[in-house]
DSSP file (Angstrom, degrees, kcal/mol; ACC not computed):
  #  RESIDUE AA STRUCTURE BP1 BP2  ACC     N-H-->O    O-->H-N    N-H-->O    O-->H-N    TCO  KAPPA ALPHA  PHI   PSI    X-CA   Y-CA   Z-CA
    1    1 A M      >       0   0    0      0, 0.0     5,-1.9     0, 0.0     6,-0.6   0.000 360.0 360.0 360.0 -39.0  -61.1  -88.8  112.6
    2    2 A V  T > 5 +     0   0    0      1,-0.2     3,-1.4     2,-0.2     5,-0.1   0.936 360.0  52.9 -62.3 -45.5  -57.8  -88.6  110.7
    3    3 A G  T 3 5S+     0   0    0      1,-0.3    -1,-0.2     2,-0.1     0, 0.0   0.781 108.2  50.8 -61.3 -28.3  -56.3  -86.4  113.4
    4    4 A R  T 3 5S-     0   0    0     -3,-0.1    -1,-0.3     0, 0.0    -2,-0.2   0.508 113.5-117.4 -88.3  -5.4  -57.3  -88.8  116.1
    5    5 A G  T < 5S+     0   0    0     -3,-1.4    -3,-0.2    -4,-0.5    -2,-0.1   0.655  75.9 127.5  82.1  14.9  -55.7  -91.7  114.3
    6    6 A Y      < +     0   0    0     -5,-1.9     2,-0.3     2,-0.0    -4,-0.2   0.663  65.2  49.9 -79.5 -16.3  -58.9  -93.7  113.8
    7    7 A V  S    S-     0   0    0     -6,-0.6     2,-0.9    -5,-0.1     5,-0.1  -0.893  82.0-117.9-126.5 153.7  -58.5  -94.2  110.1
    8    8 A D    >   -     0   0    0     -2,-0.3     3,-2.1     1,-0.1    -6,-0.1  -0.800  22.5-158.1 -87.0 108.5  -55.7  -95.4  107.8
    9    9 A T  T 3  S+     0   0    0     -2,-0.9     3,-0.5     1,-0.3    -1,-0.1   0.635  89.7  60.0 -67.0 -12.8  -55.0  -92.3  105.6
   10   10 A Q  T 3  S+     0   0    0      1,-0.2    -1,-0.3    24,-0.1    -2,-0.0   0.519 109.4  42.2 -89.4  -5.8  -53.5  -94.5  102.9
   11   11 A R  S <  S+     0   0    0     -3,-2.1    -1,-0.2     2,-0.1     2,-0.2  -0.091  76.1 148.7-132.7  36.1  -56.8  -96.5  102.5
   12   12 A L        -     0   0    0     -3,-0.5    23,-2.2    21,-0.4    24,-1.2  -0.498  23.7-168.7 -75.0 143.1  -59.5  -93.8  102.5
   13   13 A F  E     -a   36   0A   0     21,-0.2     2,-0.4    22,-0.2    24,-0.2  -0.975   4.7-166.6-131.9 142.0  -62.6  -94.5  100.5
   14   14 A V  E     +a   37   0A   0     22,-1.7    24,-1.8    -2,-0.4     2,-0.3  -0.986  12.6 164.0-131.4 143.0  -65.5  -92.2   99.6
   15   15 A T  E     +a   38   0A   0     -2,-0.4     2,-0.3    22,-0.2    24,-0.2  -0.982   2.8 164.4-150.8 160.0  -68.9  -93.0   98.1
   16   16 A G  E     -a   39   0A   0     22,-1.4    24,-2.7    -2,-0.3     2,-0.4  -0.922  20.2-142.4-172.9 151.5  -72.3  -91.4   97.6
   17   17 A G  E >   -a   40   0A   0     -2,-0.3     3,-2.0    22,-0.2     2,-0.3  -0.930  68.6 -18.8-123.2 148.3  -75.5  -91.7   95.7
   18   18 A S  T 3> S+     0   0    0     22,-1.8     4,-1.8    -2,-0.4    25,-0.4  -0.449 143.9   6.8  61.1-117.6  -77.8  -89.1   94.2
   19   19 A G  H 3> S+     0   0    0     -2,-0.3     4,-1.9     1,-0.2    -1,-0.3   0.883 137.8  51.8 -60.6 -37.1  -76.8  -85.8   96.0
   20   20 A G  H <> S+     0   0    0     -3,-2.0     4,-2.5     1,-0.2    -1,-0.2   0.803 104.9  56.9 -67.3 -28.7  -74.0  -87.7   97.6
   21   21 A G  H  > S+     0   0    0     19,-0.3     4,-2.6    -3,-0.2    -2,-0.2   0.877 104.8  51.4 -67.5 -38.0  -72.9  -88.8   94.2
   22   22 A V  H  X S+     0   0    0     -4,-1.8     4,-1.9     2,-0.2    -2,-0.2   0.937 112.9  45.2 -61.4 -46.7  -72.7  -85.2   93.1
   23   23 A L  H  X S+     0   0    0     -4,-1.9     4,-2.7     2,-0.2    -2,-0.2   0.881 112.3  51.1 -66.8 -38.4  -70.5  -84.5   96.1
   24   24 A T  H  X S+     0   0    0     -4,-2.5     4,-2.1     2,-0.2    -1,-0.2   0.919 109.6  50.2 -64.7 -42.9  -68.4  -87.6   95.6
   25   25 A A  H  X S+     0   0    0     -4,-2.6     4,-0.7     1,-0.2    -1,-0.2   0.882 112.9  48.1 -61.2 -37.9  -67.8  -86.6   91.9
   26   26 A W  H >< S+     0   0    0     -4,-1.9     3,-0.7    -5,-0.2     4,-0.5   0.937 110.6  49.9 -67.2 -46.5  -66.8  -83.1   93.0
   27   27 A I  H >X S+     0   0    0     -4,-2.7     4,-1.2     1,-0.3     3,-1.1   0.862 105.9  53.8 -67.8 -36.0  -64.4  -84.3   95.7
   28   28 A V  H 3< S+     0   0    0     -4,-2.1    -1,-0.3     1,-0.3    -2,-0.2   0.735 109.3  51.4 -72.0 -17.9  -62.5  -86.8   93.6
   29   29 A G  T << S+     0   0    0     -3,-0.7    -1,-0.3    -4,-0.7    -2,-0.2   0.526 116.0  40.4 -88.8  -6.6  -61.8  -83.9   91.1
   30   30 A H  T <4 S+     0   0    0     -3,-1.1     2,-0.3    -4,-0.5    -2,-0.2   0.452 118.1  29.8-122.2  -4.1  -60.5  -81.6   93.8
   31   31 A T     <  -     0   0    0     -4,-1.2    -1,-0.2    -5,-0.1     3,-0.2  -0.993  50.2-151.1-151.7 155.1  -58.4  -83.8   96.1
   32   32 A D        +     0   0    0     -2,-0.3    -4,-0.1     1,-0.1    -5,-0.0   0.059  68.3 109.9-110.6  23.5  -56.2  -86.9   95.9
   33   33 A R        +     0   0    0      2,-0.0   -21,-0.4   -20,-0.0     2,-0.4   0.799  61.7  75.7 -67.5 -30.6  -56.9  -87.9   99.5
   34   34 A F        -     0   0    0     -3,-0.2   -21,-0.2     1,-0.1     3,-0.1  -0.694  59.6-160.5 -96.4 135.4  -59.0  -90.9   98.6
   35   35 A R  S    S+     0   0    0    -23,-2.2     2,-0.3    -2,-0.4   -22,-0.2   0.799  81.7  12.2 -77.5 -30.5  -57.6  -94.2   97.3
   36   36 A A  E     -a   13   0A   0    -24,-1.2   -22,-1.7     2,-0.0     2,-0.3  -0.983  64.5-175.0-146.1 154.6  -60.9  -95.3   95.9
   37   37 A A  E     -a   14   0A   0     -2,-0.3     2,-0.4   -24,-0.2   -22,-0.2  -0.995  11.7-160.1-150.4 147.4  -64.3  -93.8   95.1
   38   38 A V  E     -a   15   0A   0    -24,-1.8   -22,-1.4    -2,-0.3     2,-0.6  -0.981   9.0-163.5-129.5 119.9  -67.7  -94.9   93.9
   39   39 A V  E     -a   16   0A   0     -2,-0.4     2,-0.5   -24,-0.2   -22,-0.2  -0.912  11.7-169.0-104.0 120.6  -70.1  -92.4   92.5
   40   40 A V  E     -a   17   0A   0    -24,-2.7   -22,-1.8    -2,-0.6   -19,-0.3  -0.947  60.5 -21.4-118.7 125.3  -73.6  -93.6   92.3
   41   41 A K  S    S+     0   0    0     -2,-0.5   -20,-0.2   -24,-0.2   -19,-0.2   0.837  84.2 168.5  53.4  44.2  -76.5  -91.9   90.4
   42   42 A P        -     0   0    0      0, 0.0     2,-0.8     0, 0.0     3,-0.2  -0.420  42.3-118.7 -83.6 162.3  -75.0  -88.4   90.3
   43   43 A V        +     0   0    0    -25,-0.4    36,-0.2     1,-0.2     3,-0.2  -0.910  43.4 161.1 -93.0 112.3  -76.1  -85.5   88.3
   44   44 A I        +     0   0    0     -2,-0.8    36,-0.9     1,-0.3    35,-0.9   0.788  67.8  42.7-100.3 -39.3  -73.1  -84.8   86.1
   45   45 A N     >  -     0   0    0     -3,-0.2     4,-1.9    33,-0.2    -1,-0.3  -0.893  66.0-173.0-112.7 101.7  -74.8  -82.7   83.4
   46   46 A W  H  > S+     0   0    0     -2,-0.7     4,-2.7    28,-0.4     5,-0.2   0.811  81.5  59.3 -67.4 -30.5  -77.1  -80.2   85.1
   47   47 A T  H  > S+     0   0    0      2,-0.2     4,-2.2     1,-0.2    -1,-0.2   0.957 109.4  42.0 -63.3 -49.3  -78.6  -79.0   81.7
   48   48 A S  H  > S+     0   0    0      1,-0.2     4,-1.7     2,-0.2    -1,-0.2   0.863 113.7  54.4 -67.1 -33.3  -79.8  -82.5   80.7
   49   49 A F  H  X S+     0   0    0     -4,-1.9     4,-2.1     2,-0.2     3,-0.3   0.953 110.3  45.2 -62.0 -49.5  -81.0  -83.1   84.3
   50   50 A V  H  < S+     0   0    0     -4,-2.7    10,-0.2     1,-0.2    -2,-0.2   0.898 116.7  46.0 -61.8 -40.4  -83.1  -79.9   84.3
   51   51 A L  H  < S+     0   0    0     -4,-2.2    -1,-0.2    -5,-0.2    -2,-0.2   0.716 124.8  29.9 -78.5 -20.7  -84.5  -80.6   80.8
   52   52 A T  H  < S+     0   0    0     -4,-1.7    -2,-0.2    -3,-0.3    -1,-0.2   0.478  93.6 109.7-116.7  -4.9  -85.3  -84.3   81.4
   53   53 A G  S >< S-     0   0    0     -4,-2.1     3,-0.7    -5,-0.2    -3,-0.0  -0.118  79.0-111.3 -68.3 169.4  -86.1  -84.4   85.1
   54   54 A D  T 3  S+     0   0    0      1,-0.2    -1,-0.1     2,-0.1     3,-0.1   0.506 114.4  41.7 -82.3  -3.4  -89.5  -85.0   86.5
   55   55 A M  T 3>  +     0   0    0      1,-0.1     4,-2.8    -5,-0.1     3,-0.5  -0.276  66.6 152.2-136.1  50.0  -89.8  -81.5   87.9
   56   56 A T  H <> S+     0   0    0     -3,-0.7     4,-2.5     1,-0.2     5,-0.4   0.884  73.7  51.6 -49.8 -49.2  -88.3  -79.3   85.1
   57   57 A N  H  > S+     0   0    0      1,-0.2     4,-1.5     2,-0.2    -1,-0.2   0.887 113.7  44.4 -60.1 -39.3  -90.4  -76.2   85.9
   58   58 A Y  H  >>S+     0   0    0     -3,-0.5     4,-2.9     2,-0.2     5,-0.6   0.943 113.2  50.4 -68.5 -48.4  -89.3  -76.4   89.5
   59   59 A F  I  X>S+     0   0    0     -4,-2.8     4,-2.0     1,-0.2     5,-1.0   0.945 115.8  38.7 -59.4 -51.9  -85.7  -77.1   88.9
   60   60 A Y  I  <>S+     0   0    0     -4,-2.5     5,-1.3   -10,-0.2     6,-0.5   0.885 120.6  45.6 -71.2 -34.3  -85.0  -74.3   86.4
   61   61 A R  I  <5S+     0   0    0     -4,-1.5    -2,-0.2    -5,-0.4    -1,-0.2   0.936 127.2  23.1 -73.2 -46.3  -87.2  -71.7   88.2
   62   62 A Y  I  <5S+     0   0    0     -4,-2.9    -3,-0.2    -5,-0.2    -2,-0.2   0.744 129.1  39.8 -98.4 -24.9  -86.0  -72.2   91.7
   63   63 A W  I  <<S+     0   0    0     -4,-2.0    -3,-0.2    -5,-0.6    -2,-0.1   0.808 135.2  13.4 -91.7 -32.4  -82.6  -73.8   91.4
   64   64 A F  I   <S-     0   0    0     -5,-1.0    -3,-0.2    -4,-0.5    -4,-0.1   0.654  82.8-137.7-118.8 -23.1  -81.3  -71.7   88.4
   65   65 A G  S   <S+     0   0    0     -5,-1.3     2,-0.3    -6,-0.3    -4,-0.2   0.210  81.2  51.1  83.6 -17.5  -83.6  -68.8   88.0
   66   66 A E  S    S-     0   0    0     -6,-0.5    -2,-0.1     5,-0.0     5,-0.1  -0.956  96.0 -88.0-145.7 162.3  -83.6  -69.2   84.2
   67   67 A F    >   -     0   0    0     -2,-0.3     3,-1.8     1,-0.1     4,-0.2  -0.499  56.3 -95.4 -71.3 139.2  -84.2  -71.9   81.7
   68   68 A P  T 3  S+     0   0    0      0, 0.0    -1,-0.1     0, 0.0     4,-0.1  -0.233 111.8  37.6 -54.5 142.0  -81.0  -73.9   80.7
   69   69 A G  T 3  S+     0   0    0      2,-0.7     3,-0.1    -3,-0.1    -2,-0.1   0.167  99.6  79.9  98.8 -16.3  -79.3  -72.5   77.6
   70   70 A T  S <  S+     0   0    0     -3,-1.8     2,-0.3     1,-0.1    -3,-0.1   0.526 105.3   9.2 -98.0  -7.2  -80.0  -68.9   78.5
   71   71 A H  S    S-     0   0    0     -4,-0.2    -2,-0.7    -5,-0.1     4,-0.2  -0.952  76.4-107.0-159.5 173.0  -77.2  -68.6   81.0
   72   72 A A  S  > S+     0   0    0     -2,-0.3     4,-1.9     1,-0.2     3,-0.2   0.361  81.5 108.4 -91.5   4.9  -74.1  -70.5   82.3
   73   73 A G  H  > S+     0   0    0      1,-0.2     4,-1.2     2,-0.2    -1,-0.2   0.896  77.2  47.3 -51.9 -51.9  -75.6  -71.5   85.6
   74   74 A P  H  > S+     0   0    0      0, 0.0     4,-0.8     0, 0.0   -28,-0.4   0.898 112.0  50.2 -61.5 -38.7  -76.0  -75.3   84.9
   75   75 A M  H  4 S+     0   0    0      1,-0.2     3,-0.4    -4,-0.2     6,-0.3   0.848 103.9  58.9 -69.3 -32.0  -72.5  -75.7   83.5
   76   76 A K  H  < S+     0   0    0     -4,-1.9    -1,-0.2     1,-0.2    -3,-0.1   0.840 111.2  42.5 -62.7 -31.9  -70.9  -73.9   86.5
   77   77 A R  H  < S+     0   0    0     -4,-1.2    -1,-0.2    -3,-0.4    -2,-0.2   0.595  95.6 104.8 -87.4 -12.6  -72.5  -76.7   88.7
   78   78 A S    ><  -     0   0    0     -4,-0.8     3,-1.2    -3,-0.4     4,-0.2  -0.448  68.3-142.3 -77.1 138.8  -71.6  -79.5   86.3
   79   79 A R  G >  S+     0   0    0    -35,-0.9     3,-1.8     1,-0.2     4,-0.2   0.739  99.5  74.5 -66.7 -21.7  -68.8  -81.9   87.0
   80   80 A L  G >  S+     0   0    0    -36,-0.9     3,-1.3     1,-0.3    -1,-0.2   0.777  82.5  68.0 -61.7 -25.4  -68.1  -81.7   83.2
   81   81 A A  G <  S+     0   0    0     -3,-1.2    -1,-0.3    -6,-0.3    -2,-0.2   0.674  98.9  51.4 -67.5 -15.8  -66.6  -78.2   83.8
   82   82 A Y  G <  S+     0   0    0     -3,-1.8     2,-0.3    -4,-0.2    -1,-0.2   0.384  79.2 116.9-103.5   2.5  -63.8  -79.9   85.7
   83   83 A V    <   -     0   0    0     -3,-1.3     2,-0.4    -4,-0.2    -3,-0.0  -0.568  45.7-166.9 -74.8 130.2  -62.8  -82.4   83.1
   84   84 A R        -     0   0    0     -2,-0.3     2,-0.3     2,-0.0    -2,-0.1  -0.956  19.2-126.3-119.0 136.8  -59.2  -81.9   81.8
   85   85 A A              0   0    0     -2,-0.4     0, 0.0     1,-0.1     0, 0.0  -0.598 360.0 360.0 -75.6 139.7  -57.7  -83.5   78.8
   86   86 A T              0   0    0     -2,-0.3    -1,-0.1     0, 0.0    -2,-0.0   0.391 360.0 360.0-115.4 360.0  -54.4  -85.2   79.5
């Protein structure tokens, strides 16, 4: 869409909720293309999500293969891993 000239590249906005919130949180940490962003209901800390979610057994078994705290899988997926002190 940018290549076709349909959007103003100086006023791009991104938003997402739930899974889209995860992706929005990821993208604003990896590009400066967007002027504004709204992250709604994302999973930021995968360890706490797995341990407090309504399907803990499913999440850790099928999404991570092991229980959180026994390997680094959840932190690798966490947006917290991309936070930098300035």
